C-alpha positions in Angstrom: -12.8 14.4 3.4 -15.0 17.1 5.0 -16.2 20.0 2.8 -15.1 23.5 3.8 -18.1 25.7 4.3 -18.2 29.5 4.9 -21.2 31.8 5.2 -19.4 35.2 4.9 -18.6 36.5 1.4 -15.2 37.9 2.5 -14.1 34.6 4.0 -15.2 32.9 0.8 -13.2 35.2 -1.5 -10.1 35.1 0.7 -10.3 31.3 0.9 -10.6 30.9 -2.8 -7.8 33.5 -3.5 -5.5 31.5 -1.1 -6.6 28.2 -2.5 -5.9 29.3 -6.1 -2.9 31.5 -5.3 -1.5 30.9 -8.9 -4.4 33.1 -10.2 -2.7 36.2 -8.6 -5.9 37.5 -7.0 -4.3 38.1 -3.6 -1.0 40.1 -3.3 2.1 38.2 -2.1 3.6 41.5 -0.8 2.7 42.0 2.9 2.1 45.7 2.6 -0.2 45.2 -0.4 -2.0 42.4 1.4 -2.6 44.6 4.4 -4.1 47.3 2.0 -6.2 44.6 0.4 -7.6 43.6 3.9 -8.2 47.3 4.7 -10.3 47.9 1.6 -12.2 44.6 1.9 -13.1 45.5 5.4 -14.0 49.1 4.4 -16.2 47.8 1.6 -18.0 45.4 3.8 -18.5 47.6 6.9 -18.7 51.1 5.4 -20.3 50.6 2.0 -22.2 47.3 2.1 -23.8 47.9 5.6 -25.7 51.0 4.5 -26.9 49.2 1.4 -28.3 46.4 3.7 -30.0 49.0 5.9 -31.6 50.5 2.8 -32.7 47.1 1.6 -34.1 46.1 5.0 -36.2 49.3 5.3 -37.4 49.4 1.7 -38.1 45.7 0.8 -36.9 43.1 3.2 -38.7 44.0 6.4 -42.5 43.9 6.6 -44.0 47.3 6.0 -44.9 47.7 9.6 -41.2 47.5 10.6 -39.8 49.7 7.9 -38.3 53.0 9.1 -38.0 55.6 6.3 -35.6 57.7 8.4 -33.2 54.8 8.4 -33.1 54.9 4.6 -32.1 58.5 4.6 -29.4 57.9 7.3 -28.1 54.9 5.4 -27.9 56.9 2.2 -25.9 59.6 4.0 -23.6 57.0 5.6 -23.0 55.4 2.2 -22.3 58.8 0.6 -19.8 59.9 3.2 -17.8 56.7 2.9 -18.1 56.5 -0.9 -16.6 60.0 -1.1 -13.5 58.7 0.9 -13.1 55.9 -1.7 -13.8 58.3 -4.6 -10.7 60.4 -3.5 -8.6 57.3 -2.8 -9.3 55.9 -6.3 -7.9 59.1 -8.0 -5.3 57.9 -10.5 -5.8 54.2 -9.6 -7.0 51.5 -11.9 -7.3 48.9 -9.0 -7.8 49.1 -5.3 -4.4 47.6 -4.5 -1.4 47.4 -6.9 -1.3 47.1 -10.6 -3.6 44.0 -11.1 -7.2 43.1 -10.1 -7.5 41.3 -6.8 -10.4 39.9 -4.9 -10.8 43.4 -3.4 -11.7 44.7 -6.8 -14.3 42.1 -7.4 -15.9 42.7 -4.0 -15.8 46.4 -4.4 -17.2 46.3 -8.0 -20.1 44.2 -6.9 -20.9 46.5 -4.0 -20.7 49.5 -6.2 -23.0 47.8 -8.7 -25.5 47.3 -5.9 -25.1 51.0 -5.0 -25.8 51.9 -8.6 -29.1 50.0 -8.5 -29.9 52.0 -5.3 -29.1 55.2 -7.2 -26.2 56.0 -4.8 -23.3 56.6 -7.3 -24.5 59.9 -8.6 -21.7 62.4 -8.2 -19.0 59.7 -7.9 -17.6 59.6 -11.4 -14.3 57.7 -10.5 -16.2 55.0 -8.7 -18.7 54.6 -11.4 -16.0 54.4 -14.1 -14.0 52.0 -12.0 -17.1 49.7 -11.6 -17.9 49.9 -15.3 -14.3 49.0 -16.1 -14.4 46.0 -13.8 -17.7 44.7 -15.4 -16.2 45.2 -18.9 -13.7 42.5 -18.1 -14.2 39.3 -20.2 -15.0 37.0 -17.3 -17.1 39.5 -15.3 -20.2 38.1 -13.5 -23.7 39.1 -14.3 -24.7 42.6 -13.2 -26.9 42.8 -10.1 -29.9 44.3 -12.0 -29.7 41.5 -14.5 -29.3 38.9 -11.8 -32.4 40.2 -10.0 -34.3 40.3 -13.3 -33.4 36.7 -14.0 -34.8 35.4 -10.7 -38.0 37.4 -10.8 -39.2 36.2 -14.3 
């Protein structure tokens, strides 16, 4: 039997949610599933990409290739899109429906990364949502703790 391999995080979480459908981490309702896909794509393209730009131009690229202006632009891009989500999350406990889905796990992780980058200031709903997601009993290690654990 050939092992299934994926290199993209969204493909991985969707595959696992489908494989373990009994866990209820992906909606069965077509409308809610479309909304889940919407917010997974939004998180990846509109929130995660600016975070990668910041990481590239602050730590990943050699100093000679870092562009400080890119960091400022990426921060603005993140802020603009995070404000869209801040409004959307008003009165919501989860991104889609009444239960946590893979969309919530991906979003919480991305917001945790944004918190490390000091980008959640002025976004109380998103920060509270992220804290609520990490307060769950089986929540993974926070990003700051994960980084600290590999740099010791």
